[in-house]
C-alpha positions in Angstrom: -20.7 94.9 -179.7 -17.6 95.4 -178.2 -17.6 96.9 -174.5 -16.1 100.1 -173.9 -14.6 100.8 -170.3 -13.5 104.1 -169.1 -9.7 104.8 -169.2 -8.1 103.7 -165.9 -6.2 106.2 -164.1 -2.4 105.0 -163.4 -1.8 104.3 -159.9 1.2 106.8 -159.5 -1.3 109.7 -160.8 -4.0 108.8 -158.5 -1.4 108.7 -155.6 -0.1 112.2 -156.7 -3.5 113.5 -156.9 -4.4 112.4 -153.4 -1.1 113.8 -152.3 -1.9 117.2 -153.7 -5.7 117.2 -152.4 -5.3 115.6 -148.9 -2.9 116.6 -146.3 -4.0 113.9 -144.0 -3.4 111.3 -146.8 0.0 113.0 -147.5 0.9 112.9 -143.8 -0.3 109.1 -143.6 2.0 108.4 -146.3 4.8 110.0 -145.0 4.5 108.4 -141.7 4.2 104.8 -143.0 7.7 105.5 -145.1 9.4 106.9 -141.7 8.1 104.0 -139.8 9.6 101.3 -142.5 13.0 103.6 -142.9 15.1 101.2 -140.5 17.4 100.0 -142.9 19.1 101.5 -146.2 16.4 100.3 -148.6 13.8 101.6 -146.2 15.5 105.1 -146.2 15.8 105.2 -150.0 12.1 104.6 -149.9 11.6 107.3 -147.4 13.4 109.6 -150.1 11.0 108.6 -152.8 8.0 109.3 -150.8 9.1 112.8 -150.0 10.0 113.5 -153.4 6.5 112.3 -154.4 4.8 114.4 -152.0 7.0 117.7 -153.0 6.2 116.7 -156.9 2.6 116.8 -156.0 2.8 120.3 -154.0 5.2 121.7 -156.7 8.9 121.0 -156.4 9.6 124.8 -157.1 7.3 125.8 -154.2 8.5 123.4 -151.8 12.3 124.2 -152.5 11.4 128.1 -152.1 9.5 127.5 -148.7 12.6 125.1 -147.7 15.0 127.8 -148.5 17.2 125.6 -150.6 17.4 125.5 -154.4 15.3 123.6 -156.6 17.9 121.5 -158.0 19.4 120.7 -154.6 16.0 119.5 -153.7 15.9 116.9 -156.5 19.5 116.1 -155.7 18.7 115.7 -151.9 15.6 113.6 -152.7 17.3 111.1 -155.1 17.7 107.6 -154.5 21.5 108.6 -153.7 20.5 111.6 -151.5 21.5 112.0 -147.9 19.9 115.1 -146.4 21.5 116.9 -143.5 18.6 116.8 -140.5 18.3 120.5 -140.7 17.3 120.1 -144.7 15.2 117.2 -144.1 13.1 119.0 -141.4 12.8 122.2 -143.6 11.4 119.9 -146.4 9.0 118.3 -144.1 7.8 122.2 -142.9 7.6 123.2 -146.1 5.3 120.5 -147.2 3.0 121.8 -144.1 3.8 118.5 -142.2 5.3 118.1 -138.8 7.0 114.8 -137.2 5.4 113.3 -134.1 7.0 110.5 -132.0 5.5 107.7 -129.9 6.9 105.0 -128.0 7.4 101.7 -129.6 4.8 99.3 -128.4 
C-alpha cells in the first residue's frame, strides 16, 4: 500500500501567511532585512522584503495608506527600485510598522 502524505505548503506561501497574520513576525522579518542592507545586494533584499510584506497585507491597501499609486508602489519595491526616504517611511508606516535604532555593539 502506498503511503499518502499531506500536501506540503510552499515556503513562500507559508511566509506570506505569517506576514499577513503576525505583525511581530513582519517586524522581525523587516528588521533582519534592514540589518543586512549594508551593500547593494542587501538593499535589493530589503526592497523584496518590503514588497513581500506589502503583498501579504494587500498592495492596493498599502499604497492607499502610503498615499502613492499602486503601480508606483510596485515600481518602488522592484529590484531596480530606489525609493526616496519619505516614500520608504510612508510604506513602513502604511504596513503598521515603525523603525527603531540602537547603537552598534
